[in-house]
C-alpha positions in Angstrom: -251.6 66.6 -41.5 -253.3 68.3 -44.6 -256.0 70.6 -43.8 -256.4 73.1 -46.7 -256.3 70.9 -49.8 -257.1 67.2 -50.9 -256.0 64.8 -54.0 -258.3 62.6 -55.6 -257.8 60.4 -58.8 -259.7 60.1 -61.8 -258.0 57.6 -63.9 -254.4 58.5 -64.6 -255.1 62.3 -63.3 -254.7 63.6 -60.0 -257.0 66.2 -58.8 -255.3 68.6 -56.4 -258.4 70.7 -54.9 -257.7 73.7 -52.7 -260.3 73.8 -50.0 -259.7 76.8 -48.0 -262.0 79.4 -49.5 -259.9 82.3 -51.0 -257.0 80.0 -50.9 -254.5 82.7 -49.8 -250.7 81.9 -49.7 -249.1 81.7 -46.1 -246.5 79.4 -44.4 -249.4 76.6 -43.9 -250.3 76.9 -47.6 -246.8 76.6 -48.8 -246.2 73.7 -46.6 -249.5 71.8 -47.5 -249.1 72.2 -51.3 -245.5 70.9 -51.1 -246.6 68.2 -49.4 -249.5 67.4 -51.8 -247.3 67.8 -55.1 -245.0 65.1 -53.4 -247.9 63.0 -52.7 -249.0 63.3 -56.4 -245.6 62.0 -57.7 -245.4 59.2 -55.2 -248.3 57.6 -57.2 -246.6 56.4 -60.3 -250.0 55.8 -61.8 -250.4 59.5 -62.3 -249.9 60.8 -65.7 -251.2 64.5 -65.3 -252.0 66.8 -62.4 -255.0 69.4 -62.2 -254.9 72.1 -59.7 -258.5 73.5 -58.8 -260.4 74.7 -55.8 -263.8 74.0 -54.5 -264.9 77.8 -53.9 -267.7 79.3 -55.4 -265.6 82.5 -56.4 -262.4 82.3 -56.0 -259.3 79.8 -57.4 -256.8 81.9 -55.2 -256.4 85.3 -54.2 -252.8 85.2 -53.5 -250.5 86.2 -50.4 -252.5 86.2 -47.0 -252.4 90.0 -46.2 -253.8 89.1 -42.9 -250.7 87.0 -42.1 -248.2 88.9 -44.1 -248.8 92.5 -42.5 -248.8 91.9 -39.1 -245.6 89.6 -39.6 -244.2 93.0 -41.2 -245.4 95.2 -38.2 -243.9 92.7 -35.7 -240.5 92.3 -37.9 -241.0 88.6 -38.0 -238.5 88.8 -41.2 -237.2 85.6 -40.8 -240.6 83.7 -41.0 -241.2 86.1 -44.0 -238.1 85.0 -45.8 -238.8 81.3 -45.1 -242.2 81.8 -46.5 -240.8 83.4 -49.6 -238.3 80.7 -50.4 -241.0 77.9 -49.6 -243.0 79.6 -52.4 -240.1 79.6 -54.7 -239.6 75.8 -53.9 -243.2 75.6 -55.1 -242.9 77.4 -58.2 -239.5 75.3 -59.1 -241.2 72.1 -58.2 -244.2 72.8 -60.6 -241.6 74.2 -63.4 -239.8 70.9 -63.4 -242.8 68.6 -62.6 -242.4 65.6 -64.6 -246.0 65.4 -65.4 -248.0 67.7 -67.3 -249.7 70.2 -64.6 -252.9 72.2 -65.6 -254.7 74.8 -63.5 -258.4 74.8 -63.7 -259.3 78.3 -62.6 -262.8 77.9 -61.3 -262.9 81.6 -60.0 -260.3 84.5 -59.3 -256.9 84.1 -59.5 -255.2 87.4 -58.2 -251.5 88.3 -57.4 -249.7 85.2 -56.3 -252.9 83.2 -57.2 -252.3 84.3 -60.9 -248.3 83.8 -60.4 -248.8 80.1 -59.2 -251.4 79.5 -62.2 -248.5 80.8 -64.6 -246.1 78.5 -62.9 -248.3 75.5 -64.2 -248.1 73.9 -67.8 -251.5 74.9 -69.0 -254.5 76.7 -67.9 -258.1 76.3 -68.2 -260.7 78.8 -66.7 -264.3 79.6 -66.4 -265.9 82.0 -68.9 -268.8 82.7 -66.7 -266.9 83.6 -63.5 -263.6 85.0 -62.4 -260.9 87.4 -63.2 -257.4 86.9 -63.7 -255.4 90.0 -62.2 -251.8 91.3 -60.9 -253.0 94.1 -58.8 -249.4 94.4 -57.1 -249.1 97.8 -58.9 -251.7 99.0 -56.5 -250.5 97.1 -53.6 -246.8 98.7 -53.7 -245.5 95.0 -53.9 -243.2 94.4 -57.0 -242.6 91.2 -58.6 -239.4 88.9 -57.6 -237.4 88.5 -60.9 -238.4 84.7 -60.9 -241.9 85.6 -61.0 -241.5 87.9 -63.7 -239.5 85.1 -65.7 -242.1 82.4 -65.4 -245.1 84.6 -65.9 -243.5 85.5 -69.2 -243.4 82.1 -70.4 -247.4 82.0 -69.7 -248.5 85.1 -71.4 -247.5 87.2 -74.4 -245.1 90.0 -73.0 -247.2 92.8 -74.4 -250.6 91.3 -72.3 -248.2 90.8 -69.2 -246.7 94.4 -69.5 -250.2 95.9 -69.6 -251.7 93.7 -66.9 -249.0 94.3 -64.7 -248.6 97.9 -65.1 -252.2 98.6 -64.8 -253.5 96.1 -62.4 -256.5 95.6 -64.8 -258.8 92.5 -64.2 -259.1 90.2 -67.2 -261.6 87.5 -67.7 -261.1 84.0 -69.5 -262.3 85.0 -73.1 -259.7 87.6 -73.6 -256.9 85.2 -71.8 -258.2 82.5 -74.2 -257.6 85.0 -77.2 -254.1 85.4 -75.9 -253.3 81.9 -75.4 -252.6 82.4 -71.8 -255.4 79.6 -71.0 -256.1 76.6 -73.4 -259.7 77.1 -73.4 -262.5 79.3 -71.9 -265.1 76.8 -70.6 -268.4 77.7 -70.3 -269.2 77.0 -66.6 -267.8 74.9 -63.6 -269.0 71.6 -64.8 -267.6 72.1 -68.3 -264.2 73.6 -66.7 -263.3 70.2 -64.9 -264.6 68.2 -68.0 -262.3 70.1 -70.5 -259.3 70.0 -67.8 -259.8 66.1 -67.4 -260.3 65.4 -71.1 -256.9 67.5 -71.9 -255.2 65.9 -68.7 -256.0 62.4 -70.1 -254.7 62.6 -73.3 -251.1 62.7 -71.7 -249.3 59.4 -71.4 -245.7 60.7 -71.4 -242.8 58.9 -69.6 -241.6 61.0 -66.8 -237.9 61.1 -67.8 -238.3 62.5 -71.0 -241.2 65.1 -69.8 -238.7 66.2 -66.6 -235.6 66.5 -69.4 -237.9 68.5 -71.5 -238.7 71.1 -68.8 -235.4 71.1 -67.2 -233.9 72.2 -70.5 -237.0 74.5 -71.4 -236.9 76.3 -68.0 -233.4 76.1 -67.0 -233.1 80.3 -67.4 -236.0 80.7 -65.4 -234.8 78.3 -62.5 -231.2 79.9 -62.5 -233.2 83.7 -62.0 -235.3 82.0 -59.2 -232.1 80.6 -57.6 -229.6 83.6 -58.3 -231.6 86.7 -58.1 -234.5 86.7 -56.1 -232.4 85.7 -52.8 -231.1 89.7 -52.9 -234.8 90.7 -52.5 -235.9 88.2 -50.0 -232.8 88.3 -47.7 -232.8 92.2 -47.5 -236.7 92.3 -47.2 -237.2 94.3 -50.4 -240.8 92.9 -50.6 -242.9 96.0 -50.3 -242.1 99.6 -51.9 
């Protein structure tokens, strides 16, 4: 049963709406997100996917620290490892998704939420609300190698370097200038309209779209599969 997100369709476009407030990432989030992505693909009429949220302020604020910190304190390392691998599976699923994935950022995308947006193919964001931020430098949480690899495909290196090392919050207009997002939409209504118009233009065969992404992201997938495990298995997740 899926409780924290839902799927609707508009024409050939699937819309996955996260509906759990700040949409923080924990084992339940990972399980339900993967189930929703599978559900989208099961409908062969879907030609594109939009991922958005229904919160007034947030798209996703990343790792659920209310779950993670007690789990660390109680040394529930296997549960944490399982969660990290589950998130890696989500990132790989998005990177190899055989239809376009568009993140419609209706509000803040922080930390693992911003990373999730970078795993998508395209991004739109409201100009009137929300920031994009990697606060891990202030939280003593280093990126996994795979995260670094696919965030670099979503934004210019100089901007990623600056944001990663400062933790600075960046709004939509600046992200638009750096081509991190396709468009800084005026408000919530135009965000969804812009994302839908963009998504509706896609009518690609899944086989060729999938093969393009497999070849395009081959090195990233290899990093996720071969380098992340050292840090996850040895609980090297916080400095």
